[in-house]
C-alpha positions in Angstrom: 2.8 -1.2 17.4 6.0 -2.0 15.6 8.4 0.8 15.5 6.5 3.1 17.9 9.2 3.0 20.5 11.7 4.1 17.9 9.8 7.4 17.4 8.6 8.0 20.9 9.3 11.5 22.3 9.1 12.3 26.0 8.3 16.0 25.7 5.1 17.3 27.4 3.5 18.2 24.1 4.4 14.9 22.4 2.4 11.8 21.7 2.6 9.3 24.4 1.3 5.9 23.3 0.9 4.6 26.8 -1.1 7.6 27.9 -3.3 7.3 24.7 -3.8 3.6 25.3 -5.1 4.4 28.9 -7.4 7.1 27.6 -8.8 4.8 24.8 -9.3 1.8 27.1 -11.2 4.1 29.6 -13.4 5.3 26.7 -14.1 1.7 25.5 -14.9 0.6 29.1 -17.3 3.6 29.6 -19.2 2.7 26.4 -19.3 -1.1 26.3 -17.8 -2.4 29.5 -20.0 -5.0 31.1 -22.4 -5.1 28.1 -23.1 -8.1 25.9 -22.7 -7.8 22.2 -25.8 -6.5 20.5 -26.1 -6.1 16.7 -28.7 -3.4 17.2 -26.4 -1.3 19.4 -23.0 -1.8 17.8 -23.3 1.3 15.4 -24.2 3.5 18.4 -21.3 2.0 20.4 -18.7 2.5 17.7 -19.8 6.1 17.2 -19.8 6.8 20.9 -16.3 5.3 21.4 -14.9 7.4 18.5 -16.5 10.6 19.7 -15.5 10.1 23.4 -12.0 9.2 22.4 -11.6 12.3 20.2 -13.0 14.5 23.0 -10.5 13.1 25.5 -7.6 13.4 23.2 -8.3 17.0 22.2 -8.7 17.9 25.9 -5.0 17.0 26.3 -4.2 20.2 24.4 -1.4 18.6 22.3 -0.7 20.0 18.8 -2.1 17.1 16.8 -5.0 16.5 14.5 -6.6 13.1 15.3 -8.2 10.4 13.3 -9.9 7.6 15.3 -11.3 4.4 14.0 -13.2 1.7 15.9 -14.1 -1.9 15.1 -16.3 -4.0 17.3 -16.7 -7.7 16.6 -18.8 -10.3 18.3 -16.9 -13.2 19.8 -17.9 -16.2 17.7 -14.6 -18.0 17.2 -13.9 -16.3 13.9 -10.6 -14.6 13.3 -10.2 -10.8 13.4 -7.3 -9.3 11.4 -6.7 -5.6 11.0 -3.8 -3.5 9.7 -3.1 0.1 8.9 -0.3 1.9 7.1 0.6 5.6 6.9 2.6 7.7 4.6 3.6 10.7 6.8 6.4 12.4 8.7 7.7 9.7 11.1 9.6 12.3 13.1 6.3 14.1 14.2 3.3 12.0 13.4 2.2 9.0 15.5 -0.3 6.2 15.7 -1.5 3.8 18.4 -3.8 0.7 18.2 -5.6 -0.4 21.3 -7.2 -3.9 21.6 -9.9 -4.5 24.2 -11.6 -7.8 24.9 -14.9 -8.2 26.7 -16.9 -11.3 27.5 -18.8 -11.3 24.2 -16.9 -8.9 21.9 -13.6 -7.5 20.8 -13.0 -3.8 20.2 -10.0 -2.4 18.2 -9.4 1.3 18.2 -6.7 3.0 16.1 -5.6 6.6 16.8 -3.6 8.5 14.2 -2.0 11.8 15.4 -0.8 14.2 12.8 1.3 17.0 14.1 0.1 20.6 13.4 3.2 22.3 14.9 
């Protein structure tokens, strides 16, 4: 994520993008790891990834409201381009985008953390 290092804080209650990336990758792996892409299951998977991610982030007890998005795309050789932009307080609010690749699909999860402190 461009510019994330610039705003990274090391405090216990602060957003740690490396920690969030690890949590999100574990959530993705728990839901779709080892599975082949299935059009009939993709809606269930995206919902499960978002809900599990939110649950794990909230368990950290940090003073943020979270927004989590998830895109799952079958590997077909087509391009996948995604972007996001935020108008917020860059001294307290954060975001992190995690890209995961399985044998038959891609998954992109974006986490937006809005400080409530």
